C-alpha positions in Angstrom: -8.1 -12.1 -11.4 -4.3 -12.1 -12.2 -2.8 -8.7 -12.2 -0.7 -7.5 -15.0 2.7 -9.0 -15.3 4.9 -8.5 -12.4 2.8 -6.2 -10.8 1.8 -8.6 -7.8 5.4 -8.7 -6.9 5.8 -5.0 -6.8 2.9 -4.4 -4.7 3.9 -7.0 -2.1 7.5 -5.5 -2.0 6.1 -1.9 -1.7 4.0 -3.0 1.4 7.1 -4.7 2.7 9.2 -1.5 2.6 6.3 0.5 3.5 5.7 -1.7 6.6 9.4 -1.8 7.6 9.7 2.0 7.9 7.6 1.9 11.2 11.0 0.7 12.6 13.0 3.6 11.4 13.7 6.0 14.5 13.1 9.1 12.6 9.9 11.4 12.9 7.5 11.5 10.0 9.8 9.2 8.0 7.1 6.3 8.0 4.5 8.5 6.8 6.9 9.9 3.9 7.6 6.0 2.8 4.1 5.1 2.8 3.0 7.7 0.6 6.1 7.0 -1.7 5.2 3.5 -1.8 1.4 3.9 -2.5 2.3 6.8 -5.1 4.5 4.4 -6.8 2.2 1.4 -6.6 -0.5 3.7 -8.6 2.1 4.7 -11.2 3.4 1.6 -11.8 -0.3 -0.1 -12.4 -1.3 2.7 -14.5 2.0 2.1 -16.5 1.2 -1.5 -16.9 -2.0 -0.6 -18.7 -0.7 1.9 -21.0 -3.6 4.3 -20.0 -3.5 8.3 -20.4 -4.6 8.3 -16.8 -2.2 10.3 -14.7 -0.7 9.5 -11.3 -2.0 12.9 -10.0 -5.5 12.1 -11.3 -5.8 9.7 -8.5 -3.9 11.4 -5.7 -6.9 11.6 -3.6 -7.2 7.6 -4.0 -3.8 6.9 -2.7 -2.5 10.1 -0.6 -2.6 10.0 3.2 -4.2 13.5 3.3 -6.0 13.8 0.0 -5.5 17.2 -2.1 -2.4 19.3 -1.8 -4.4 22.2 0.1 -5.8 19.9 2.9 -2.7 17.8 3.3 -0.4 20.5 3.6 -2.5 22.5 6.2 -3.6 19.6 8.1 0.2 18.3 8.2 1.4 21.8 9.6 -1.4 21.5 12.2 -0.4 18.2 13.6 3.5 18.5 13.3 4.0 19.7 16.9 1.7 17.2 18.4 3.3 14.5 16.3 6.8 15.2 17.4 5.6 15.4 20.8 4.0 11.9 20.5 6.9 10.5 18.4 8.4 8.2 21.2 5.1 6.9 22.2 4.1 6.1 18.6 7.0 4.5 17.4 7.2 2.2 20.6 3.3 1.4 19.5 4.3 0.9 15.8 7.3 -1.7 17.1 4.9 -3.5 19.5 1.9 -3.8 17.0 4.3 -4.7 14.1 3.1 -8.2 14.1 -0.3 -7.1 13.0 0.4 -3.7 11.2 3.3 -5.1 8.8 1.2 -7.7 7.2 -1.9 -5.4 7.0 0.3 -2.6 5.2 1.2 -5.2 2.9 -2.4 -6.3 2.2 -3.6 -2.7 1.9 -0.6 -2.0 -0.7 -1.7 -5.1 -2.6 -5.6 -4.3 -2.5 -4.7 -0.5 -3.5 -3.1 -1.9 -6.7 -5.4 -4.8 -7.3 -8.4 -2.6 -7.2 -7.0 0.0 -9.6 -5.8 -2.7 -11.8 -9.4 -4.4 -11.8 -11.3 -1.1 -12.7 -8.5 -0.3 -15.5 -9.2 -4.0 -16.9 -13.0 -3.6 -16.5 -12.9 0.0 -18.2 -14.7 1.6 -15.4 -12.2 4.7 -15.5 -12.1 7.2 -18.0 -9.7 10.2 -18.6 -11.2 13.3 -17.1 -13.8 11.4 -15.1 -11.7 9.8 -12.1 -13.7 9.5 -9.1 -10.8 9.2 -7.0 -12.2 10.7 -3.8 -15.1 8.2 -3.8 -12.6 5.3 -4.6 -10.7 6.3 -1.3 -13.6 6.4 0.7 -15.1 3.3 -0.7 -11.4 1.5 -0.2 -11.1 2.7 3.4 -14.8 1.7 4.2 -14.4 -1.7 2.7 -10.9 -2.3 4.2 -12.1 -1.5 7.8 -14.9 -4.0 7.5 -12.7 -6.8 6.4 -11.2 -9.7 8.8 -7.8 -10.2 7.9 -6.6 -12.5 10.9 -6.1 -15.4 8.7 -3.9 -13.6 6.0 -2.1 -12.0 8.8 -1.1 -14.9 10.5 -0.1 -16.6 7.2 2.1 -13.6 6.1 4.0 -13.5 9.6 4.7 -17.2 9.3 6.1 -16.7 6.0 8.2 -13.7 6.9 9.5 -15.3 9.7 11.3 -17.8 7.6 13.2 -15.4 5.7 16.3 -14.0 7.6 17.4 -10.2 7.2 14.2 -9.0 5.2 13.3 -6.4 7.8 16.8 -4.7 7.8 17.1 -4.9 3.9 13.7 -3.1 3.7 14.4 -0.6 6.3 17.7 0.3 4.3 15.3 0.8 1.3 12.7 2.4 3.1 15.6 5.1 3.9 16.2 5.8 0.3 12.6 6.0 -0.2 12.3 8.7 2.2 14.9 10.6 0.5 13.5 10.3 -3.1 16.4 8.2 -4.1 16.2 5.1 -6.4 12.4 4.8 -6.0 11.6 6.0 -9.6 14.0 3.4 -11.3 12.0 0.9 -13.7 13.6 -1.8 -11.2 13.5 -1.4 -7.6 16.7 -3.0 -6.8 15.7 -4.5 -3.5 17.8 -7.1 -1.8 17.3 -10.8 -2.3 16.0 -11.3 1.1 13.2 -8.8 0.5 12.6 -10.4 -3.0 12.2 -13.8 -1.3 10.1 -12.8 1.3 7.6 -11.2 -1.7 7.9 -14.3 -3.4 6.7 -16.4 -0.4 3.7 -13.9 0.4 2.8 -14.2 -3.5 2.5 -17.9 -3.0 0.2 -17.4 0.0 -1.9 -14.4 -1.7 -2.7 -17.3 -4.6 -4.4 -19.5 -2.2 -8.0 -20.5 -2.9 -8.9 -18.9 0.5 -7.1 -15.7 -0.3 -8.8 -15.2 -3.5 -12.0 -15.9 -1.7 -11.2 -13.0 0.7 -10.1 -10.5 -2.0 -13.3 -11.4 -4.0 -15.2 -10.4 -0.9 -13.2 -7.3 -0.7 -14.1 -6.4 -4.4 -17.9 -6.9 -3.6 -17.7 -4.6 -0.9 -15.7 -2.2 -2.6 -18.1 -2.2 -5.7 -20.9 -1.9 -3.3 -19.6 1.1 -1.7 -18.7 2.9 -5.0 -22.5 2.4 -6.2 -23.6 4.1 -2.9 -21.4 7.1 -3.8 -22.5 7.4 -7.4 -26.2 6.9 -6.5 
């Protein structure tokens, strides 16, 4: 399945920016950037289809903590503990970046790809958006996948692109402040775009398409369980 024009590149860039946020030495900024990137992946995908469905209708699908009430209350309760554990969490995030960055890119791509597929297949109707079920089905399916092959390929691709991490971190700072992320064209650097193009080439390999088809089947099965 080929996504709507330009969508795959944007999904990959969003994943790179979100993944790079783990290197920023500021509490909560990685959470903020991740949510910004996921929201933009959803909004861009909806815009590519010209649908009447609003981004807010899918908040439970993309947001870290679901609805506003649950998210706000949950965040308030976790703030002291997160601040206390921030130095440890940051070290762990950096040490595990070889695994975490590619997984964040894959998650971002699948988030957009799944929504793109459901819009193409007319499975979503305005006013009847099963966003909670979609989020549960997504998380369940993602956790059951073996992404070691794609992780290794992405790490090799990014290792050959100098400066992408620094450039992506710079853009992550802008995303955290809400600046320059709503424009029609994300003005990311040549290094980020070069890395994104290399990853796109990887995602178009037959074995990767087979992996994503497996995810599609798992997701659809999980959705059927929740609608039955």
